[in-house]
Chimera marker file (.cmm) of the C-alpha trace (Angstrom):
<marker_set name="trace">
<marker id="1" x="18.367" y="39.739" z="6.890" r="1" g="1" b="0" radius="0.5"/>
<marker id="2" x="16.330" y="37.840" z="9.494" r="1" g="1" b="0" radius="0.5"/>
<marker id="3" x="13.093" y="38.486" z="7.622" r="1" g="1" b="0" radius="0.5"/>
<marker id="4" x="14.665" y="37.262" z="4.361" r="1" g="1" b="0" radius="0.5"/>
<marker id="5" x="15.888" y="34.056" z="6.059" r="1" g="1" b="0" radius="0.5"/>
<marker id="6" x="12.450" y="33.580" z="7.590" r="1" g="1" b="0" radius="0.5"/>
<marker id="7" x="10.810" y="33.993" z="4.158" r="1" g="1" b="0" radius="0.5"/>
<marker id="8" x="13.184" y="31.442" z="2.627" r="1" g="1" b="0" radius="0.5"/>
<marker id="9" x="12.433" y="28.972" z="5.425" r="1" g="1" b="0" radius="0.5"/>
<marker id="10" x="8.676" y="29.428" z="4.984" r="1" g="1" b="0" radius="0.5"/>
<marker id="11" x="8.932" y="28.990" z="1.213" r="1" g="1" b="0" radius="0.5"/>
<marker id="12" x="11.080" y="25.870" z="1.623" r="1" g="1" b="0" radius="0.5"/>
<marker id="13" x="8.650" y="24.392" z="4.127" r="1" g="1" b="0" radius="0.5"/>
<marker id="14" x="5.734" y="25.089" z="1.784" r="1" g="1" b="0" radius="0.5"/>
<marker id="15" x="7.538" y="23.420" z="-1.122" r="1" g="1" b="0" radius="0.5"/>
<marker id="16" x="8.351" y="20.362" z="0.962" r="1" g="1" b="0" radius="0.5"/>
<marker id="17" x="4.726" y="20.149" z="2.042" r="1" g="1" b="0" radius="0.5"/>
<marker id="18" x="3.555" y="20.249" z="-1.583" r="1" g="1" b="0" radius="0.5"/>
<marker id="19" x="6.140" y="17.657" z="-2.565" r="1" g="1" b="0" radius="0.5"/>
<marker id="20" x="5.111" y="15.315" z="0.264" r="1" g="1" b="0" radius="0.5"/>
<marker id="21" x="1.454" y="15.740" z="-0.655" r="1" g="1" b="0" radius="0.5"/>
<marker id="22" x="2.164" y="14.978" z="-4.308" r="1" g="1" b="0" radius="0.5"/>
<marker id="23" x="4.116" y="11.858" z="-3.344" r="1" g="1" b="0" radius="0.5"/>
<marker id="24" x="1.135" y="10.603" z="-1.351" r="1" g="1" b="0" radius="0.5"/>
<marker id="25" x="-1.499" y="11.349" z="-3.985" r="1" g="1" b="0" radius="0.5"/>
<marker id="26" x="-2.955" y="7.863" z="-4.065" r="1" g="1" b="0" radius="0.5"/>
<marker id="27" x="-6.009" y="9.179" z="-5.928" r="1" g="1" b="0" radius="0.5"/>
<marker id="28" x="-3.833" y="9.585" z="-9.014" r="1" g="1" b="0" radius="0.5"/>
<marker id="29" x="-3.013" y="5.859" z="-9.008" r="1" g="1" b="0" radius="0.5"/>
<marker id="30" x="-6.001" y="4.186" z="-7.329" r="1" g="1" b="0" radius="0.5"/>
<marker id="31" x="-9.796" y="4.473" z="-7.298" r="1" g="1" b="0" radius="0.5"/>
<marker id="32" x="-10.170" y="5.381" z="-3.622" r="1" g="1" b="0" radius="0.5"/>
<marker id="33" x="-13.963" y="5.106" z="-3.776" r="1" g="1" b="0" radius="0.5"/>
<marker id="34" x="-13.891" y="1.478" z="-5.000" r="1" g="1" b="0" radius="0.5"/>
<marker id="35" x="-12.863" y="-1.818" z="-3.417" r="1" g="1" b="0" radius="0.5"/>
<marker id="36" x="-11.729" y="-5.064" z="-4.976" r="1" g="1" b="0" radius="0.5"/>
<marker id="37" x="-10.974" y="-8.409" z="-3.332" r="1" g="1" b="0" radius="0.5"/>
<marker id="38" x="-8.270" y="-10.849" z="-4.392" r="1" g="1" b="0" radius="0.5"/>
<marker id="39" x="-7.872" y="-14.280" z="-2.804" r="1" g="1" b="0" radius="0.5"/>
<marker id="40" x="-4.726" y="-16.177" z="-3.548" r="1" g="1" b="0" radius="0.5"/>
<marker id="41" x="-1.217" y="-17.247" z="-2.638" r="1" g="1" b="0" radius="0.5"/>
<marker id="42" x="1.333" y="-14.771" z="-1.324" r="1" g="1" b="0" radius="0.5"/>
<marker id="43" x="4.325" y="-14.763" z="-3.657" r="1" g="1" b="0" radius="0.5"/>
<marker id="44" x="6.441" y="-12.043" z="-2.021" r="1" g="1" b="0" radius="0.5"/>
<marker id="45" x="6.314" y="-9.597" z="0.898" r="1" g="1" b="0" radius="0.5"/>
<marker id="46" x="8.547" y="-6.542" z="0.465" r="1" g="1" b="0" radius="0.5"/>
<marker id="47" x="8.770" y="-4.877" z="3.882" r="1" g="1" b="0" radius="0.5"/>
<marker id="48" x="10.428" y="-1.550" z="3.121" r="1" g="1" b="0" radius="0.5"/>
<marker id="49" x="10.209" y="2.226" z="2.891" r="1" g="1" b="0" radius="0.5"/>
<marker id="50" x="8.588" y="4.314" z="1.614" r="1" g="1" b="0" radius="0.5"/>
<marker id="51" x="5.937" y="1.665" z="0.819" r="1" g="1" b="0" radius="0.5"/>
<marker id="52" x="5.787" y="-2.043" z="1.444" r="1" g="1" b="0" radius="0.5"/>
<marker id="53" x="4.257" y="-4.372" z="-1.125" r="1" g="1" b="0" radius="0.5"/>
<marker id="54" x="2.723" y="-7.809" z="-1.137" r="1" g="1" b="0" radius="0.5"/>
<marker id="55" x="2.561" y="-9.751" z="-4.375" r="1" g="1" b="0" radius="0.5"/>
<marker id="56" x="-0.302" y="-12.211" z="-4.578" r="1" g="1" b="0" radius="0.5"/>
<marker id="57" x="-0.995" y="-14.763" z="-7.284" r="1" g="1" b="0" radius="0.5"/>
<marker id="58" x="-4.768" y="-14.762" z="-7.767" r="1" g="1" b="0" radius="0.5"/>
<marker id="59" x="-7.311" y="-14.849" z="-10.590" r="1" g="1" b="0" radius="0.5"/>
<marker id="60" x="-8.593" y="-11.683" z="-12.229" r="1" g="1" b="0" radius="0.5"/>
<marker id="61" x="-12.283" y="-11.114" z="-12.989" r="1" g="1" b="0" radius="0.5"/>
<marker id="62" x="-11.963" y="-13.384" z="-16.058" r="1" g="1" b="0" radius="0.5"/>
<marker id="63" x="-10.428" y="-16.240" z="-14.040" r="1" g="1" b="0" radius="0.5"/>
<marker id="64" x="-6.925" y="-15.791" z="-15.477" r="1" g="1" b="0" radius="0.5"/>
<marker id="65" x="-4.155" y="-16.087" z="-12.878" r="1" g="1" b="0" radius="0.5"/>
<marker id="66" x="-2.301" y="-12.811" z="-12.339" r="1" g="1" b="0" radius="0.5"/>
<marker id="67" x="0.331" y="-11.520" z="-9.973" r="1" g="1" b="0" radius="0.5"/>
<marker id="68" x="-1.191" y="-8.601" z="-8.094" r="1" g="1" b="0" radius="0.5"/>
<marker id="69" x="1.045" y="-5.832" z="-6.706" r="1" g="1" b="0" radius="0.5"/>
<marker id="70" x="-0.570" y="-4.552" z="-3.524" r="1" g="1" b="0" radius="0.5"/>
<marker id="71" x="0.841" y="-1.353" z="-2.077" r="1" g="1" b="0" radius="0.5"/>
<marker id="72" x="0.934" y="-1.117" z="1.691" r="1" g="1" b="0" radius="0.5"/>
<marker id="73" x="2.371" y="1.264" z="4.297" r="1" g="1" b="0" radius="0.5"/>
<marker id="74" x="6.008" y="1.933" z="5.110" r="1" g="1" b="0" radius="0.5"/>
<marker id="75" x="7.904" y="-0.594" z="7.189" r="1" g="1" b="0" radius="0.5"/>
<marker id="76" x="8.043" y="1.783" z="10.160" r="1" g="1" b="0" radius="0.5"/>
<marker id="77" x="4.302" y="2.407" z="10.037" r="1" g="1" b="0" radius="0.5"/>
<marker id="78" x="3.546" y="-1.288" z="9.764" r="1" g="1" b="0" radius="0.5"/>
<marker id="79" x="5.947" y="-2.079" z="12.610" r="1" g="1" b="0" radius="0.5"/>
<marker id="80" x="4.071" y="0.291" z="14.913" r="1" g="1" b="0" radius="0.5"/>
<marker id="81" x="0.920" y="-1.640" z="14.043" r="1" g="1" b="0" radius="0.5"/>
<marker id="82" x="2.457" y="-5.034" z="14.852" r="1" g="1" b="0" radius="0.5"/>
<marker id="83" x="3.423" y="-6.123" z="11.320" r="1" g="1" b="0" radius="0.5"/>
<marker id="84" x="7.013" y="-7.367" z="10.928" r="1" g="1" b="0" radius="0.5"/>
<marker id="85" x="9.103" y="-8.888" z="8.150" r="1" g="1" b="0" radius="0.5"/>
<marker id="86" x="8.119" y="-12.291" z="9.512" r="1" g="1" b="0" radius="0.5"/>
<marker id="87" x="4.355" y="-11.701" z="9.587" r="1" g="1" b="0" radius="0.5"/>
<marker id="88" x="3.695" y="-12.990" z="6.069" r="1" g="1" b="0" radius="0.5"/>
<marker id="89" x="5.504" y="-15.774" z="4.241" r="1" g="1" b="0" radius="0.5"/>
<marker id="90" x="5.503" y="-16.893" z="0.599" r="1" g="1" b="0" radius="0.5"/>
<marker id="91" x="2.829" y="-19.537" z="0.147" r="1" g="1" b="0" radius="0.5"/>
<marker id="92" x="0.420" y="-18.019" z="2.699" r="1" g="1" b="0" radius="0.5"/>
<marker id="93" x="-3.184" y="-18.109" z="1.543" r="1" g="1" b="0" radius="0.5"/>
<marker id="94" x="-4.410" y="-14.499" z="1.852" r="1" g="1" b="0" radius="0.5"/>
<marker id="95" x="-7.510" y="-12.460" z="1.120" r="1" g="1" b="0" radius="0.5"/>
<marker id="96" x="-6.782" y="-8.837" z="0.313" r="1" g="1" b="0" radius="0.5"/>
<marker id="97" x="-9.283" y="-6.028" z="-0.046" r="1" g="1" b="0" radius="0.5"/>
<marker id="98" x="-7.949" y="-2.899" z="-1.658" r="1" g="1" b="0" radius="0.5"/>
<marker id="99" x="-8.570" y="0.107" z="-3.841" r="1" g="1" b="0" radius="0.5"/>
<marker id="100" x="-8.061" y="-0.955" z="-7.474" r="1" g="1" b="0" radius="0.5"/>
<marker id="101" x="-5.517" y="0.746" z="-9.680" r="1" g="1" b="0" radius="0.5"/>
<marker id="102" x="-6.752" y="3.099" z="-12.375" r="1" g="1" b="0" radius="0.5"/>
<marker id="103" x="-5.221" y="0.891" z="-15.079" r="1" g="1" b="0" radius="0.5"/>
<marker id="104" x="-6.793" y="-2.574" z="-14.668" r="1" g="1" b="0" radius="0.5"/>
<marker id="105" x="-4.041" y="-4.167" z="-16.786" r="1" g="1" b="0" radius="0.5"/>
<marker id="106" x="-1.524" y="-3.326" z="-14.029" r="1" g="1" b="0" radius="0.5"/>
<marker id="107" x="-3.259" y="-5.604" z="-11.478" r="1" g="1" b="0" radius="0.5"/>
<marker id="108" x="-2.522" y="-3.188" z="-8.629" r="1" g="1" b="0" radius="0.5"/>
<marker id="109" x="-4.313" y="-2.507" z="-5.384" r="1" g="1" b="0" radius="0.5"/>
<marker id="110" x="-3.798" y="-0.157" z="-2.472" r="1" g="1" b="0" radius="0.5"/>
<marker id="111" x="-4.180" y="-2.200" z="0.710" r="1" g="1" b="0" radius="0.5"/>
<marker id="112" x="-7.317" y="-1.684" z="2.775" r="1" g="1" b="0" radius="0.5"/>
<marker id="113" x="-7.178" y="-4.961" z="4.720" r="1" g="1" b="0" radius="0.5"/>
<marker id="114" x="-5.623" y="-8.403" z="4.575" r="1" g="1" b="0" radius="0.5"/>
<marker id="115" x="-6.636" y="-11.705" z="6.167" r="1" g="1" b="0" radius="0.5"/>
<marker id="116" x="-4.788" y="-15.006" z="6.468" r="1" g="1" b="0" radius="0.5"/>
<marker id="117" x="-7.593" y="-17.577" z="6.868" r="1" g="1" b="0" radius="0.5"/>
<marker id="118" x="-5.307" y="-20.391" z="8.122" r="1" g="1" b="0" radius="0.5"/>
<marker id="119" x="-4.939" y="-18.769" z="11.559" r="1" g="1" b="0" radius="0.5"/>
<marker id="120" x="-7.374" y="-15.829" z="11.419" r="1" g="1" b="0" radius="0.5"/>
<marker id="121" x="-4.641" y="-13.152" z="11.384" r="1" g="1" b="0" radius="0.5"/>
<marker id="122" x="-5.981" y="-9.833" z="10.085" r="1" g="1" b="0" radius="0.5"/>
<marker id="123" x="-4.761" y="-6.328" z="9.438" r="1" g="1" b="0" radius="0.5"/>
<marker id="124" x="-6.860" y="-3.331" z="8.550" r="1" g="1" b="0" radius="0.5"/>
<marker id="125" x="-5.978" y="0.285" z="8.995" r="1" g="1" b="0" radius="0.5"/>
<marker id="126" x="-4.969" y="3.568" z="7.509" r="1" g="1" b="0" radius="0.5"/>
<marker id="127" x="-1.861" y="5.695" z="7.371" r="1" g="1" b="0" radius="0.5"/>
<marker id="128" x="-3.445" y="9.125" z="7.073" r="1" g="1" b="0" radius="0.5"/>
<link id1="1" id2="2" r="1" g="1" b="0" radius="0.2"/>
<link id1="2" id2="3" r="1" g="1" b="0" radius="0.2"/>
<link id1="3" id2="4" r="1" g="1" b="0" radius="0.2"/>
<link id1="4" id2="5" r="1" g="1" b="0" radius="0.2"/>
<link id1="5" id2="6" r="1" g="1" b="0" radius="0.2"/>
<link id1="6" id2="7" r="1" g="1" b="0" radius="0.2"/>
<link id1="7" id2="8" r="1" g="1" b="0" radius="0.2"/>
<link id1="8" id2="9" r="1" g="1" b="0" radius="0.2"/>
<link id1="9" id2="10" r="1" g="1" b="0" radius="0.2"/>
<link id1="10" id2="11" r="1" g="1" b="0" radius="0.2"/>
<link id1="11" id2="12" r="1" g="1" b="0" radius="0.2"/>
<link id1="12" id2="13" r="1" g="1" b="0" radius="0.2"/>
<link id1="13" id2="14" r="1" g="1" b="0" radius="0.2"/>
<link id1="14" id2="15" r="1" g="1" b="0" radius="0.2"/>
<link id1="15" id2="16" r="1" g="1" b="0" radius="0.2"/>
<link id1="16" id2="17" r="1" g="1" b="0" radius="0.2"/>
<link id1="17" id2="18" r="1" g="1" b="0" radius="0.2"/>
<link id1="18" id2="19" r="1" g="1" b="0" radius="0.2"/>
<link id1="19" id2="20" r="1" g="1" b="0" radius="0.2"/>
<link id1="20" id2="21" r="1" g="1" b="0" radius="0.2"/>
<link id1="21" id2="22" r="1" g="1" b="0" radius="0.2"/>
<link id1="22" id2="23" r="1" g="1" b="0" radius="0.2"/>
<link id1="23" id2="24" r="1" g="1" b="0" radius="0.2"/>
<link id1="24" id2="25" r="1" g="1" b="0" radius="0.2"/>
<link id1="25" id2="26" r="1" g="1" b="0" radius="0.2"/>
<link id1="26" id2="27" r="1" g="1" b="0" radius="0.2"/>
<link id1="27" id2="28" r="1" g="1" b="0" radius="0.2"/>
<link id1="28" id2="29" r="1" g="1" b="0" radius="0.2"/>
<link id1="29" id2="30" r="1" g="1" b="0" radius="0.2"/>
<link id1="30" id2="31" r="1" g="1" b="0" radius="0.2"/>
<link id1="31" id2="32" r="1" g="1" b="0" radius="0.2"/>
<link id1="32" id2="33" r="1" g="1" b="0" radius="0.2"/>
<link id1="33" id2="34" r="1" g="1" b="0" radius="0.2"/>
<link id1="34" id2="35" r="1" g="1" b="0" radius="0.2"/>
<link id1="35" id2="36" r="1" g="1" b="0" radius="0.2"/>
<link id1="36" id2="37" r="1" g="1" b="0" radius="0.2"/>
<link id1="37" id2="38" r="1" g="1" b="0" radius="0.2"/>
<link id1="38" id2="39" r="1" g="1" b="0" radius="0.2"/>
<link id1="39" id2="40" r="1" g="1" b="0" radius="0.2"/>
<link id1="40" id2="41" r="1" g="1" b="0" radius="0.2"/>
<link id1="41" id2="42" r="1" g="1" b="0" radius="0.2"/>
<link id1="42" id2="43" r="1" g="1" b="0" radius="0.2"/>
<link id1="43" id2="44" r="1" g="1" b="0" radius="0.2"/>
<link id1="44" id2="45" r="1" g="1" b="0" radius="0.2"/>
<link id1="45" id2="46" r="1" g="1" b="0" radius="0.2"/>
<link id1="46" id2="47" r="1" g="1" b="0" radius="0.2"/>
<link id1="47" id2="48" r="1" g="1" b="0" radius="0.2"/>
<link id1="48" id2="49" r="1" g="1" b="0" radius="0.2"/>
<link id1="49" id2="50" r="1" g="1" b="0" radius="0.2"/>
<link id1="50" id2="51" r="1" g="1" b="0" radius="0.2"/>
<link id1="51" id2="52" r="1" g="1" b="0" radius="0.2"/>
<link id1="52" id2="53" r="1" g="1" b="0" radius="0.2"/>
<link id1="53" id2="54" r="1" g="1" b="0" radius="0.2"/>
<link id1="54" id2="55" r="1" g="1" b="0" radius="0.2"/>
<link id1="55" id2="56" r="1" g="1" b="0" radius="0.2"/>
<link id1="56" id2="57" r="1" g="1" b="0" radius="0.2"/>
<link id1="57" id2="58" r="1" g="1" b="0" radius="0.2"/>
<link id1="58" id2="59" r="1" g="1" b="0" radius="0.2"/>
<link id1="59" id2="60" r="1" g="1" b="0" radius="0.2"/>
<link id1="60" id2="61" r="1" g="1" b="0" radius="0.2"/>
<link id1="61" id2="62" r="1" g="1" b="0" radius="0.2"/>
<link id1="62" id2="63" r="1" g="1" b="0" radius="0.2"/>
<link id1="63" id2="64" r="1" g="1" b="0" radius="0.2"/>
<link id1="64" id2="65" r="1" g="1" b="0" radius="0.2"/>
<link id1="65" id2="66" r="1" g="1" b="0" radius="0.2"/>
<link id1="66" id2="67" r="1" g="1" b="0" radius="0.2"/>
<link id1="67" id2="68" r="1" g="1" b="0" radius="0.2"/>
<link id1="68" id2="69" r="1" g="1" b="0" radius="0.2"/>
<link id1="69" id2="70" r="1" g="1" b="0" radius="0.2"/>
<link id1="70" id2="71" r="1" g="1" b="0" radius="0.2"/>
<link id1="71" id2="72" r="1" g="1" b="0" radius="0.2"/>
<link id1="72" id2="73" r="1" g="1" b="0" radius="0.2"/>
<link id1="73" id2="74" r="1" g="1" b="0" radius="0.2"/>
<link id1="74" id2="75" r="1" g="1" b="0" radius="0.2"/>
<link id1="75" id2="76" r="1" g="1" b="0" radius="0.2"/>
<link id1="76" id2="77" r="1" g="1" b="0" radius="0.2"/>
<link id1="77" id2="78" r="1" g="1" b="0" radius="0.2"/>
<link id1="78" id2="79" r="1" g="1" b="0" radius="0.2"/>
<link id1="79" id2="80" r="1" g="1" b="0" radius="0.2"/>
<link id1="80" id2="81" r="1" g="1" b="0" radius="0.2"/>
<link id1="81" id2="82" r="1" g="1" b="0" radius="0.2"/>
<link id1="82" id2="83" r="1" g="1" b="0" radius="0.2"/>
<link id1="83" id2="84" r="1" g="1" b="0" radius="0.2"/>
<link id1="84" id2="85" r="1" g="1" b="0" radius="0.2"/>
<link id1="85" id2="86" r="1" g="1" b="0" radius="0.2"/>
<link id1="86" id2="87" r="1" g="1" b="0" radius="0.2"/>
<link id1="87" id2="88" r="1" g="1" b="0" radius="0.2"/>
<link id1="88" id2="89" r="1" g="1" b="0" radius="0.2"/>
<link id1="89" id2="90" r="1" g="1" b="0" radius="0.2"/>
<link id1="90" id2="91" r="1" g="1" b="0" radius="0.2"/>
<link id1="91" id2="92" r="1" g="1" b="0" radius="0.2"/>
<link id1="92" id2="93" r="1" g="1" b="0" radius="0.2"/>
<link id1="93" id2="94" r="1" g="1" b="0" radius="0.2"/>
<link id1="94" id2="95" r="1" g="1" b="0" radius="0.2"/>
<link id1="95" id2="96" r="1" g="1" b="0" radius="0.2"/>
<link id1="96" id2="97" r="1" g="1" b="0" radius="0.2"/>
<link id1="97" id2="98" r="1" g="1" b="0" radius="0.2"/>
<link id1="98" id2="99" r="1" g="1" b="0" radius="0.2"/>
<link id1="99" id2="100" r="1" g="1" b="0" radius="0.2"/>
<link id1="100" id2="101" r="1" g="1" b="0" radius="0.2"/>
<link id1="101" id2="102" r="1" g="1" b="0" radius="0.2"/>
<link id1="102" id2="103" r="1" g="1" b="0" radius="0.2"/>
<link id1="103" id2="104" r="1" g="1" b="0" radius="0.2"/>
<link id1="104" id2="105" r="1" g="1" b="0" radius="0.2"/>
<link id1="105" id2="106" r="1" g="1" b="0" radius="0.2"/>
<link id1="106" id2="107" r="1" g="1" b="0" radius="0.2"/>
<link id1="107" id2="108" r="1" g="1" b="0" radius="0.2"/>
<link id1="108" id2="109" r="1" g="1" b="0" radius="0.2"/>
<link id1="109" id2="110" r="1" g="1" b="0" radius="0.2"/>
<link id1="110" id2="111" r="1" g="1" b="0" radius="0.2"/>
<link id1="111" id2="112" r="1" g="1" b="0" radius="0.2"/>
<link id1="112" id2="113" r="1" g="1" b="0" radius="0.2"/>
<link id1="113" id2="114" r="1" g="1" b="0" radius="0.2"/>
<link id1="114" id2="115" r="1" g="1" b="0" radius="0.2"/>
<link id1="115" id2="116" r="1" g="1" b="0" radius="0.2"/>
<link id1="116" id2="117" r="1" g="1" b="0" radius="0.2"/>
<link id1="117" id2="118" r="1" g="1" b="0" radius="0.2"/>
<link id1="118" id2="119" r="1" g="1" b="0" radius="0.2"/>
<link id1="119" id2="120" r="1" g="1" b="0" radius="0.2"/>
<link id1="120" id2="121" r="1" g="1" b="0" radius="0.2"/>
<link id1="121" id2="122" r="1" g="1" b="0" radius="0.2"/>
<link id1="122" id2="123" r="1" g="1" b="0" radius="0.2"/>
<link id1="123" id2="124" r="1" g="1" b="0" radius="0.2"/>
<link id1="124" id2="125" r="1" g="1" b="0" radius="0.2"/>
<link id1="125" id2="126" r="1" g="1" b="0" radius="0.2"/>
<link id1="126" id2="127" r="1" g="1" b="0" radius="0.2"/>
<link id1="127" id2="128" r="1" g="1" b="0" radius="0.2"/>
</marker_set>
């Protein structure tokens, strides 16, 4: 009985590990070997779990204004790195460098770093 329970626990742990890995498969959504920069006005900062987002209004490579959805870390992770709900405000001028989404029409990035030129505030990091 104990060995059967142990086997079930091991199998469950393995499945949870696979599920967590699949959830965090950013390579399926973003080109991790490429970087793209957007410079524009912050429209919204969603500080939440499991991923925070910033939405930035900035031109695409053709000069057409777009709203970019930039995926960031979880609120708890960001908090440990000094980022709070109050760190960014709508209207902030920001420069974001990120990994571009695989579908360019989505105007998505995965955050690599962000700078607010008005006061020099910067964030750059990883969550691996």
